[in-house]
C-alpha positions in Angstrom: -55.6 38.0 -113.9 -58.7 40.2 -114.5 -60.2 41.7 -111.4 -63.9 42.6 -111.1 -65.5 44.9 -108.6 -67.4 42.8 -106.2 -70.9 44.3 -105.8 -71.0 47.3 -103.4 -68.2 46.0 -101.2 -65.4 47.9 -103.0 -63.3 44.8 -103.1 -61.8 43.7 -106.4 -61.8 40.0 -106.8 -59.9 37.8 -109.3 -62.4 36.4 -111.8 -61.0 32.9 -110.9 -61.4 32.1 -107.3 -59.9 29.2 -105.5 -62.5 26.7 -104.4 -61.5 24.6 -101.4 -64.6 22.4 -101.5 -65.2 18.7 -100.9 -66.5 17.8 -104.4 -63.1 18.3 -106.0 -61.4 17.3 -102.8 -58.0 18.9 -103.3 -57.9 21.0 -100.2 -59.6 18.3 -98.1 -57.8 15.1 -99.1 -54.9 16.3 -101.3 -51.2 16.0 -100.6 -50.1 18.8 -98.2 -47.1 19.7 -100.4 -49.3 19.9 -103.5 -51.7 22.1 -101.6 -49.0 24.5 -100.7 -47.6 24.5 -104.2 -50.9 25.1 -105.9 -52.1 27.8 -103.5 -48.7 29.6 -104.1 -49.1 29.2 -107.8 -52.6 30.6 -107.7 -51.5 33.6 -105.7 -48.6 34.2 -108.1 -51.1 34.0 -111.0 -53.3 36.7 -109.4 -56.0 34.7 -107.7 -57.0 36.5 -104.6 -60.2 34.9 -103.4 -60.2 31.6 -101.4 -63.5 30.0 -100.6 -63.9 27.3 -97.9 -66.4 26.0 -95.3 -66.4 24.0 -92.1 -68.5 21.4 -93.9 -65.7 20.6 -96.3 -64.1 17.6 -94.7 -65.4 18.5 -91.2 -63.0 21.3 -90.9 -60.1 19.8 -92.9 -60.4 22.3 -95.8 -60.2 25.2 -93.3 -57.3 23.6 -91.5 -55.3 23.0 -94.7 -56.0 26.5 -96.1 -55.1 28.1 -92.8 -51.8 26.1 -92.6 -50.8 27.1 -96.2 -51.8 30.8 -95.8 -49.9 31.0 -92.5 -46.8 29.7 -94.2 -47.1 31.7 -97.4 -48.2 34.9 -95.6 -49.7 36.5 -98.8 -50.7 40.1 -98.9 -54.3 41.1 -99.7 -56.0 37.7 -100.2 -59.7 37.5 -99.5 -61.0 34.5 -97.5 -64.6 33.4 -97.3 -66.0 30.6 -95.2 -69.5 29.5 -94.2 -71.9 28.4 -91.5 -74.6 25.8 -91.8 -77.0 25.7 -88.9 -78.2 22.2 -88.3 -82.0 21.7 -87.7 -81.3 20.7 -84.1 -79.9 24.2 -83.5 -82.7 26.2 -85.1 -83.8 27.3 -81.7 -80.4 28.9 -81.0 -79.3 30.3 -84.3 -77.2 33.2 -83.0 -75.2 31.1 -80.6 -74.6 28.4 -83.3 -73.4 31.0 -85.8 -71.0 32.5 -83.3 -69.6 29.2 -82.2 -69.2 28.1 -85.8 -67.3 31.2 -86.8 -65.0 30.9 -83.7 -64.1 27.4 -84.8 -63.5 28.5 -88.4 -61.2 31.4 -87.3 -59.2 29.0 -85.2 -58.7 26.5 -88.1 -58.0 29.3 -90.6 -55.6 30.9 -88.1 -57.2 34.3 -88.8 -58.6 37.0 -86.6 -61.4 37.6 -89.2 -62.8 36.4 -92.5 -63.7 38.7 -95.3 -67.0 37.0 -96.3 -69.1 34.8 -94.0 -71.8 33.0 -96.0 -74.9 31.3 -94.6 -74.7 27.8 -96.0 -78.3 26.7 -95.4 -80.9 26.7 -98.2 -83.5 29.4 -97.9 -87.2 28.8 -98.5 -90.3 30.7 -97.8 -91.4 28.6 -94.8 -88.2 26.7 -93.9 -88.3 23.0 -93.0 -85.7 20.3 -93.2 -82.2 21.8 -93.5 -83.7 25.0 -94.9 -84.2 28.3 -93.0 -87.2 30.5 -93.7 -86.7 34.0 -95.0 -88.0 35.2 -91.6 -85.4 33.2 -89.7 -82.6 34.5 -92.0 -83.6 38.1 -91.7 -84.7 38.1 -88.1 -82.0 35.8 -86.6 -79.1 35.1 -88.9 -78.6 38.7 -90.1 -78.5 40.2 -86.6 -76.0 37.5 -85.5 -73.8 38.2 -88.5 -74.0 42.0 -87.9 -72.9 41.5 -84.3 -69.9 39.5 -85.5 -69.2 42.3 -88.0 -69.3 44.8 -85.2 -66.8 42.7 -83.3 -64.4 42.9 -86.3 -64.6 39.1 -87.0 -66.2 39.4 -90.4 -66.2 42.1 -93.1 -69.1 41.1 -95.3 -72.3 39.1 -95.0 -73.2 36.4 -97.6 -75.6 33.6 -98.5 -75.3 30.5 -100.5 -78.2 31.1 -102.9 -79.8 27.7 -102.8 -83.4 26.7 -101.8 -86.4 28.4 -103.3 -85.4 31.0 -105.9 -88.3 33.4 -104.9 -87.2 33.2 -101.2 -83.5 33.7 -102.0 -84.3 36.6 -104.3 -86.4 38.1 -101.5 -83.4 37.9 -99.2 -81.1 39.5 -101.8 -83.6 42.3 -102.4 -83.4 43.4 -98.7 -79.7 44.3 -99.3 -78.9 42.7 -95.9 -76.2 40.6 -97.7 -73.1 41.7 -99.6 -72.4 38.4 -101.4 -74.4 35.6 -102.9 -73.0 32.3 -104.2 -75.1 31.6 -107.3 -75.5 28.4 -109.4 -74.6 29.2 -113.0 -73.4 26.8 -115.6 -73.9 25.7 -119.2 -76.6 23.3 -118.2 -78.5 25.8 -116.1 -78.2 29.4 -117.0 -81.5 30.4 -115.3 -79.8 32.9 -113.0 -79.3 35.0 -116.1 -82.0 34.1 -118.6 -85.5 32.7 -118.8 -85.4 28.9 -119.3 -87.1 27.4 -122.3 -90.5 25.9 -121.6 -90.4 22.5 -119.7 -86.6 22.7 -119.3 -85.3 20.0 -117.0 -83.6 22.2 -114.3 -84.4 24.2 -111.2 -85.3 27.7 -112.2 -83.2 30.3 -110.3 -85.5 33.1 -111.4 -83.1 35.5 -113.1 -81.2 35.9 -109.8 -78.6 38.2 -111.4 -81.3 40.8 -111.9 -81.7 40.9 -108.2 -78.0 40.8 -107.3 -77.3 43.7 -109.7 -80.1 45.8 -108.4 -79.1 45.2 -104.8 -75.4 45.7 -105.4 -74.6 42.2 -104.2 -71.4 40.5 -105.4 -71.8 37.1 -107.1 -69.6 34.1 -106.5 -70.3 31.6 -109.3 -70.7 28.1 -108.0 -71.2 24.7 -109.6 -69.6 26.1 -112.7 -68.7 22.6 -113.9 -72.0 21.1 -112.5 -70.0 19.1 -109.9 -67.8 17.7 -112.7 -70.5 16.7 -115.1 -69.4 19.4 -117.6 -66.2 17.5 -118.1 -68.4 15.1 -120.1 -67.0 12.2 -118.1 -68.7 10.2 -115.3 -65.3 9.2 -114.0 -64.4 10.6 -110.5 -60.8 11.2 -109.3 -59.9 9.1 -106.3 -59.8 12.1 -103.9 -62.9 13.7 -105.3 -66.1 13.5 -103.4 -69.0 11.4 -104.6 -71.0 12.8 -107.5 -73.4 15.5 -106.2 -77.0 15.1 -107.0 -79.2 16.9 -107.6 -77.3 20.1 -108.3 -79.9 22.3 -109.8 -80.1 20.7 -113.3 -80.8 17.0 -113.7 -81.8 14.9 -110.7 -79.0 12.5 -111.5 -75.3 13.0 -112.2 -75.4 10.6 -115.1 -78.2 12.6 -116.8 -76.1 15.8 -116.4 -73.1 14.0 -118.0 -75.3 12.8 -120.9 -76.5 16.4 -121.5 -73.0 17.8 -121.2 -71.8 15.4 -123.9 -74.5 16.8 -126.2 -72.8 20.2 -125.9 -69.7 18.8 -127.6 -70.4 20.7 -130.8 -68.9 23.7 -129.0 -65.6 21.9 -129.0 -65.9 20.3 -132.4 -66.7 23.7 -134.0 -63.7 25.3 -132.4 -65.2 27.5 -129.7 -63.2 25.8 -126.9 -60.5 23.1 -126.6 -62.6 21.1 -124.1 -66.0 21.1 -122.4 -64.4 22.2 -119.1 -62.8 25.1 -120.9 -66.1 26.1 -122.4 -67.9 25.8 -119.1 -65.3 27.9 -117.3 -65.4 30.6 -119.9 -69.2 30.5 -120.0 -69.4 31.4 -116.4 -67.2 34.4 -116.9 -69.4 35.6 -119.8 -72.1 37.3 -117.7 -71.2 40.8 -116.4 -73.0 40.2 -113.1 -70.4 37.5 -112.2 -67.7 38.6 -109.8 -65.6 35.5 -109.3 -66.1 31.8 -110.1 -65.1 28.7 -108.2 -63.9 25.7 -110.1 -63.5 22.6 -108.1 -60.3 20.6 -108.4 -58.8 17.3 -107.5 -55.3 17.8 -109.0 -52.8 20.6 -109.6 -53.3 20.1 -113.3 -57.0 20.9 -112.9 -56.1 24.2 -111.4 -53.8 24.9 -114.4 -56.6 24.0 -116.8 -58.9 26.4 -115.1 -56.3 29.2 -115.1 -55.6 28.6 -118.8 -59.3 28.8 -119.6 -59.8 32.0 -117.7 -56.9 33.6 -119.5 -58.7 33.0 -122.8 -61.6 35.2 -121.5 -65.3 34.9 -121.8 -66.9 32.9 -124.6 -67.7 35.0 -127.7 -71.4 35.8 -128.4 -71.4 33.3 -131.3 -70.5 30.5 -128.9 -73.2 31.6 -126.5 -75.8 31.6 -129.2 -74.7 28.2 -130.3 -75.0 26.9 -126.8 -78.5 28.3 -126.4 -79.5 26.5 -129.5 -78.1 23.2 -128.3 -79.8 23.6 -125.0 -83.2 24.0 -126.7 -83.1 20.2 -127.4 -83.3 19.5 -123.6 -86.7 21.0 -123.2 -89.4 18.5 -122.4 -87.0 15.9 -121.2 -87.6 14.5 -117.7 -85.4 16.1 -115.1 
């Protein structure tokens, strides 16, 4: 398993991380024996980053990951979790962050987590579930730093959702060590300029900012919530189709556009759309580790096989860019 240096942290993370999210659902609603088997398989294959959050199954993902890791007792795995401050608690952000982390540590059966990510969207002025840049820098960061000083977290992170300009502003301050960035074949705007009138949220070349600030990147929504399988079918333990996820405003529209990328498979660049999507996410040098959601053990095996083939070749990336041009001007 290839390892990449994760920003300025000094950590080396496996290019394939283990996503414990609710969209795939495996670590929330999967069979406990299967969970133990697949985590052990991942560690044996060289996966060393495990990503969870209290929001995933109301703590079930953390509980299950903690149970399995306590039993396996692997050396040198990196665990990340998250805090989402509800709007009702915006008046007591520091206390909410601390309480959330204490609960996460108990469920994970750990004394500290390696990366603690803020899960709220970030916008210029805040509002709704989003925190403003000022709230993040003046309240969240000091709370995180206190917890780091207490030895309960190693590195500070954000989930880079919300308004791209606001997120990039937060990244530029170098207050954070990690950013979870949306990057997939339907929406590559963290890396490149989108074509005119392209139907997706523009993430404003976020990789330029992470690289300049020395911030490690965790690639999220690599399969666009499953749409880049090219199938609208959901596994019984998977979560509902997420929408919007930064590309189309409906899951079905994402699936439709994903199917229009099938020439990548027909022309021999990849054996499947999911393989192409997984390898695409690895193709940018700013990427540290990617998270691929899963509902079954086989889906982990598929992700592992794709990663072992390495990034897509430049010819495939060029073909993909040409195919995406056809989406310009379509309604989001």
